[in-house]
N, C-alpha and C positions, 0 to 999 in steps of 0.2 A: 755691312762689309766687314769681313775679318781682315784687319790690317796685318800683313806679315811682320814678323819681328824685325824691327829696324836695326840696321847695322850700327854698331857703336860709333863708327867714324861719322855717320850722319848726325847722330845725337851730339857728338863733340863739336862738329862743325857748326851746328845750329847754336850751341852754347857760345861758341867763339864769335859768331857773326851777330847774334841777337843781343845788342847792347842793352843792358837792363834799364838804363836811364831812358833810352829811346822807346822801349816797350812800355814801361810804367807811365811815361809822360803822356801816352795816349789816353790814360784813364785818370791820372792824378796830376794836379798842378804842383810841380816841384820847384823848390827854390834852393839855390846854392847856399850851403852853410859849412864853411871850412872846406874840407876836401870831399864832403858828402853832400847829398841832397835831402831835403825834408819836405813833407807835405802832410795833408790830412789823410788818415788811413781809410782806404775804401772798404775795409772789412768790418769796421765798427764805427759808430757815431762818435765824433770828438770835435771839440772846438779849438784845442791847441794841438799843433802837429806833433805826433810822436812816431810818425812813420819815416824811417830813414832808408836811403838807397845809397849803397857804396859802389861807385863806378870801378874802383880799383879791385874790389873783391867780387864784383858782379853779383851782389847779394842785396836783398831788402830785409828789413826787420822792423816790426812795430813794438815799441816798448809798452804800448797800452794793452794790446790783445795777444801779443807774442806770435803773431803771424810772421813767417819768415821763409826765405828760400831764394831760388834763382828766377830767371825770367820765365822759364817753363812753368815752374810752380805757381808764379803769379798769375799767368793766363789761365792755368788749370783751375785755380781756386776762384778766380773772378767769374769765369764762365761755366764752372762746374762741368769741365770737360775732361776727357781721358788724356793720359800721357801721350799716347801715339797720335791722337788727333791734333794736339797742340804742336807737337814736334813737326808734323806734316804741314800745318798751317804756317808756322814760322819758317820752315824750309822753303815754302813757296815765296813767302814775303822777302826773304833774304837770298833767294835764288841759290839754295843749297841743293845739289843733286841728291835725290833720294836713293839710298842703297838699302837693300835687305840682305839677309844672310846668304841667300841663294840668288844667282842671276835670273833663273826662271821666275822666281817670286817677284823680282823687280819688274820684269816685263808684265807679269800678271797684275801687279798693283797699278801700273800705268793704264793698262787696258780697263781695269775695273773703275778707276777714277773717271775715265772718259765715258764709260757706259753709264755710270751713275748720273753724271751731268745730263746725259740725253734722257734718262728715265725721268728725272725731275721735270724736264721740259714737257715730256709727253703727259705725265700725270697732271701737271698744271693746266694743260690744254683740255684734258678730260674733265677736270673740275669746273672750268669755265663753261664747257659744253653742258654739263649737268645743271649748273646754276641757270643758264639761259633757258634750258628745256622746262625748268620749273615754272617759268613765267609765261610759257606758251599754253595754248588751250589744252594740250595733251597732259600738262602738269597740274591741271586744276584740282584733280582728286588729291594729289600730294600736298598742294598748298592748303587745301581745306583741312586735311588731316593735321598738318602742323598747327594751324590756327585754332581749330575747333577741338580736336582730341588732345593735343599737347599744349594748347593755350600759349603758344610762343608768339612774341611780338616780332615785327618785321626786323627790328634792330638785331635781335638774337639770331634770326634766320640768316641774316647777312654776315654777322660776326663769325658764325661757324661754317659759312659757305655751303649751306644745305642745298641740295639739288634734286633732280629727278632723272632717272634713266628711262627713256622711252621704251615702249613695249616691243618694238621691232627687233628682229634677230640680228640685223647688221647696221643699225643706225649709227652707233659710235664707230664701228669699223669703217663705214664709208666716210665719216667725217675726218677721222684721224689719218687713214691710209690714202683715200682717194682725194679728199679735199686738201688736207694739211700736208700730204706727201711724206708722212713718217714711214720708215721701213716697217713692214708687217711684223718682222721678227722682233723689233724693238717694242712694238705695241703689245705683242704677246708676252715679252719678258716683263712688261709693266703690270701684268696680271689682268689686263682689260679685255682680251679676246682669247678664244681657244680654237684650235683647229678642229674641223668636223671629222668625225670618225669615218664617214663615208662620203664620197663624192667631191672631196676637196673643198677648199675655202675655209672661212672662219666665221664664228658667231660671237656676239657680245656676251660677256660673263654676266653682266647686270642688265636685267630687262624688267620694265614696269616696277621699279623699286624706288623708294625714297633714298637718296644718296647722302651719305655722311662722310666727308673727307677726313681721313686720319693723317695727322701731321707729325713730323718729327719735332724735336725740342726747339729747332730753329724756325719752325712754322712752315716747312716745306711739305707739300702733299706727298705721301709715300704709299698710300693705299686708300681703300674705301670700305665702308660698311654699308650694306644695302638692306633696308627693311621692306618686306613685302607689303603691298597694299591690298592683297587678296588673301585667300586661304592657302596660298602656296607655301610649301615647306622647303627649306627651313625659314623660319620667320625672319631671322637675321643671317645675312651671307657676307662674309668678309673676303677681301682679296686673298688670293693664294700667297704663299711665301715667295718673296722675290729678293732680288739683290738689295733692295732698299728696306723691305718690310719683313719683320719676324714678330709674330703675335706675342711670343713669350718675352720679347725684349722691348715692347712698345706699350705706352700708356696713352689712352685717348685724352686729349685736352691738356696734356702736360705743357705744351707750348704756351697756353693761356694761363695755366695754374702756377707756373714756377715762381712768378713774382709774388703771388698771394701766399704761396707756401713759405717763401723766405720771410715775408713781412709778418705772417702770423706764427711762424715757426711750427707749423703743423700741416700735415697732408691728410686729405680725406680720400679714401678709395671706395668707389661704388662699383656696382656690377655692370650697369648698362649705359649706353651712349646718352639716352635721354635723361637718366638720373644726373649725369655730370652736366649736361646742357641746362637742365632745370635749376641746378644749384648755382651755376654761373649767372643765369638770368635773374636769380633772386639775390645776387650780390655776394654769394658765397664762392669766392674765386680761388679757393685752394683745393678744388676737387678734381680728381681724375677717375677714369674708368678702366677696368681691366680687360676690355674687349671680349667679355663673355667667357674667358678661360680662367683656369685656376691661377691665382696670383703667384708669380714665380719669384725666386730670390733675386734674379737680375732686375725685374721690375721694381722690387722693393729698394734695392741699392740705387736704382736710377732716380726714384722719387725722393729718397732720403738725402741725396746730394744737396737739396735745397732747404733742408731743415737742420739748423745748427744743433738742436737738442734731440734730433731724430725721433720726432713725435709722428705717429702714424695711427689713424683711426680707420678701421674697416667698417663700412656701412653697407653690409650685404643684407639681402632680404631676410626677414625673420621666419620664413617658411622652412620646410625641411631641406629644400635645395640650397637655400641661402645659408642655413646653418652648416650644411656639409661643405659649402664653398669656403666659409669662414674657417672651419676646422682644417681643410686642405691648405689654406693660406697659412694658418698658424704652424702646421707641420713643416711647411716649406721654409719658414723663417724662425722656427723654434730656437735654433741654436743662437741666433742673434738676440732673440728676446730673453732667453734664459740668462745670457751673459749681461743683459742690460744695455746692449748696444743699440736697441731700438725700443722706444717707449710705445708699446703697442696697446691700443684700446679697441674694443668691439662695441659698435652701436647697432642695436636692433630697434627699429622704429615701432611704435605702438600699432596693434592690430595687423601685424604682418605686412605693413605697407612698405613700398620702396620710396626712395627720396622724391621721385617725380610725383607719385600719388600723394605723398604726405604734404608737399608744398602746394598742392591744389586746394587743400582744405585748411592748412595752417600757415602761420607767418614765418618768414625767414628767422625772426627772433626766437620763435618756438624751436625751430630746428637747431639754431646756435646754442640754445640752452641744453638741449638733449646732447649735443656734441660735447659741450663742456663737462657734462656729468656722465659721459660714457664710462663704463667700468673698464678697469685694466684687464688685459687678456686673461690673466690668471684668475681673477674674480669671475670672469665670464665662463671660463672652463670649469671652475668649481660649481657654478650654477648649472652647467650642462650635466656634470656628474651627478648632482643631486636631483635633477629633473626626474619626476615620476618614480622616486625612490622613497620607501618608508623605512626610516632608520630604526624604527621599533621592531622591524622584522630582521631576524638574525642574518638571513641570506643577503638582503639589501645592505645591511650595515657592513658586512664583510666585503662585499663588492665595492662599495663606496670607499671604504678605508683603503683597499688595495689600489684603487685608481688615484686616490689622493696621495698616497705614498709614492706612487710612480711619478706623479707631477712634482712633488716636493724634492725628490732625489735629483732632479735635473736643474734645480735653481742653484746657480753658481755663487751668487752674492750671499754671504752669510747673514747679513742684516735682513735682507728680503726673505730668506728662507726661515729665519726665526720668527718673523712677523706672521708668515703664512702657517707655520706650525701652530702658533697660538690661535690664530683665526680658525683653522680647521679643528683644533682641539675643542674650541667653544661649540662649533657646529656638532661635533660627534658626542658632546656631553649632554645634548638635548635639554639644555636649560639648567642642568644640575651643576652648579659651580664647583661643588666638591669633587666632581669627576674630572675637571679640567687639568689639574696637575698629572693625573694618571694618564689621560689621553695624550698630553704633551710628551710624557715619558715614553709611551708606546710608539708614538710617531718618530721621536728622536732615535729610538732603538732601531726602528726599521729603516730609517734613512741614513744611519751612521755607517761609515766605512768599516770593514772587518778589522777587529782589533788584533794586534800582534800577540803571540803567545810566548810565555817565559816559563822556564822549568822550575825555578825556585819559588814555592808558594809562601804566602804570608797569611797568618790565621785571622787577624782582626784589624779593624780600623784603628783600634787603640794603639797599634804598633806605631802609628804616626802621631798619636796624641789627640785623637778626637777629630774634629772637623776643621780643616784649614781652607781658607778661600784666598785666592790671589786675584784681585781685580786687575783687569788689563789697564795698563797706563793709558790715559786719554790721548797722549801724543804718540803712541806707538806707530800708527800709520804714517804720520807726518815725519817722524824720525827715520823710519825705514825708507820712505820716499826720498827724503833729503840725502840719506846715506847712499842709496843706489844712484841717484842723480849725480851726486858729487863724483862717485867712482867712474861713471860713464863720461862725465865732462872731462875729468882728468885724462881718461884714456884717449878721448878725441883730441885734446889740445896739448897734451904732454907726451910726445912719442917715447921719450926715455923711460916712462913709467909703465908702458903697456905690458911688457913681459912680467914685471913685478905683480901687476894686478892679476894677470892670468895665473901665475904661480900660486898666489895667495888664495884665490878662489878654488883652485884645484886641490890645494893642500887641506883646506877646511871643508871641502865638499859643499860649497855654497853655490846657490843659484839665485838669480834675480827673481824676486817674488811678484812684483807688479807686472802685469801682462805687457804694457807698452815698453817697459824697460827690458823685459825678457825678449821681446821681438827685436828691439834694437841690438841687443847683445848677439842674438843669432845672426842678424845681418852683418854685424862686425866680424864675427868669426868666419862667415862665408865669403868675406871680401878679401881678395888677394891683389891689392894695388899698392903703389908706392905710398908711403906714409903721408906725404903732403896732400895727396888727392883723396884721402879717406872721407872727409866730410862731404865733399861734392859728390863722390861716388855713392855714398849712403843715401843722400837726398834723392838722387836719380833712381836708386833702387826702390825707394818708397813710392815715388811717383809712378814708376813703371808697373809696380805691383798693385797700384791703387790702394795702398795702405794709408791709414790716417797718420799724417806727419805732425799734426797739431800738438799731440801729447809730449813729443820729444824735441820739437823744433827749437825750443829755448836752449837745449844742450849744445847746439851747434854754434852759439854766439856767446861772446863774453862781454859783460858790462863791468862797471867799476866794482860792484859788489862781488860778482862771481870771480873776477880777477883776484880779489883779496882772499876769497875762500880757498883758491888753489895755490896761493902763494907758498905755503909751507907744504908742498906736495907730498913728500914721503910720510909726514905725520898724518896728513889728511887721509891718505890711502889706508893707513893702519887704523885710524879712527873709524872710517867708513866700513871697513871689513869687520871690525869688532862690533859695531852697531848692528850690522846685518846678522852676524852670528848670534848676538844676544837676543835680538827680536825673534829669531827663529826658535831658539831654545825656549824662550818664555812662552811662545805660542804653543809649542808641543807640550810643555809642562802643564799649562792651563787646560789644554784639551784632555789630557789623560787624567788630571786631577778631577775635572768635572765628571768625566765618565765613571771614575771610581766612586765619587760621592753619590752618583745616581744609581749605582748598582746595589742590589740586595744580596748580601753575602750568603743568606740562607737558600735562596732560590737559584742564584747564579754564582756559585763559589769560584768557578774557573775564571770567568770574566772578571770577577772582583779581584782576584789575586793578580791576574795579568795586568790590569789597569794600575794596580798599586806599584808593581815592579817597573812599569813604564814611566809613571810620573816621578817615582823616586830616583830613577836613573837620570832623568832630565834635571831634577833638583840638584843632584851632585855635580852635573856639568855646569849648571848655573853658578854654583858656589865656587867652582874652580876658575871659571872665566872671570868672575868678579874679583877674586884674589889676584889674578894675573893682570887685570885691567890697569893701565897706567894713566889713560886719559880717555874722556868720552868725546863724542862728536860735538855735543853741546858746549863742553868746556873749551874745546879747541876753537870753536867759531864764536 
């Protein structure tokens, strides 16, 4: 169900009525300590309580893992649920009238909620019917298939609620409509029957098929997959799209796998129902299946809710169809993978087997070992590029190089990119180590951004006095992160400094470099609320947009250390701004210096001269800012 955008009044009313101590107490044993409450954090293992709940601020915060937020955020993180779902649930619990932005949307929401409850009931009855039919004489063929062909134990058959759809055209129709008295339109909306094109009446969607219930994350039946027991096509038939079921937004067995994914911090995605069932039967309980369709971005985001480090292994068949499916899945989530927001691996089992076939001959331990050694998606893609190519042939060498360059260009993380540049250079050097530096240089040249041009040429490197190298300071990233975090924390907690910060950033043309800081700053600038409501409003925006709040949640809270850090606020603002400015200048200076040193003045004189002008200009700026610097952020703190 697409939940209409909730009215801000509803969200605010829920926040007012849902007392955070009341909400958190359902999951955590809280004890009064001073004016606050403390308990063991539910988000990480600990023996001494570092989890605090403030009733006056209506906020929680863990000093151990930095989890924090309001009552809505707590329920979202604990249950891995969306913002709108949690607000609706809390609204029901505290009897808050639900409003959307349009009156007609409000009526439609109430209608949809009622319809969904009825559909759940119909589908649960259908699942029971199919399970009962499996145990009858007509289901003998299906039970033999499960036990002999799939080698499933009775326990597994019951755990997954497997059943059988009888061969008759109206068997389920008569049971649900005539016996159980469900409205025929409701049964049709559940995707279980279809109207006849001629002569009136309805017929069952699933006939003479082994039935596999598809459940939502909460374990409720929302659809079915049916496997033929004859030569009928298609081999697998899924329920049509309904109010409850969308193939591109559902993963089979996620209700059973979510705990295993959280415990192992890794999700395994396979192609077929029986691959997932076989893995669970073998004790590998972090596996889900993609319902036979291309893995979508929504499905990936759904399963990654349960993995803290966002580890995902695609175990698709090793045949051409499976390889194509893996490549389609990669293209769907490539942006997340390139940014490092998902740790993606690809597992191809030996001899082209799928997981179900493999486990019939090998042990679960063998599978677990293959899983642990599965290559990262970039390594797998490089293997695919090299497949059936002879790098000693000029045409193949050129094509492989072009595809590798295309791959490398998209890698956002510089450390990862540098690693794969060296790795690919070794491959392209064909074992001749003397060629590796040349291959590295060629790859870097092709993936480097276009260089700026300058009018004034310089004749030789000797103009700078030979070769100069500037090693990046080891603490550059930490200093920059500290400076940016300080600036944002001051903006959030010191309203009188907000305009000063905006003016300083605009005057120096500075931006936040780290993506999570950049996103928070954008949300700040887009927020037009009273100053005292800024933190609460920002947290709700993160939740409503399903953005990761974890990287910046610590900025919304002050402890003794951070209070001291912002005590000398004007000086800290200046120090943080200066630090950001200095780091940016040093980064640009090193970049252009390295490009200049790698360029041959004889073969590329224009590039050689423009790189010199660029790094020399940055050098002068660095000297100027160093002379003007009164104190640094490290000296101040």
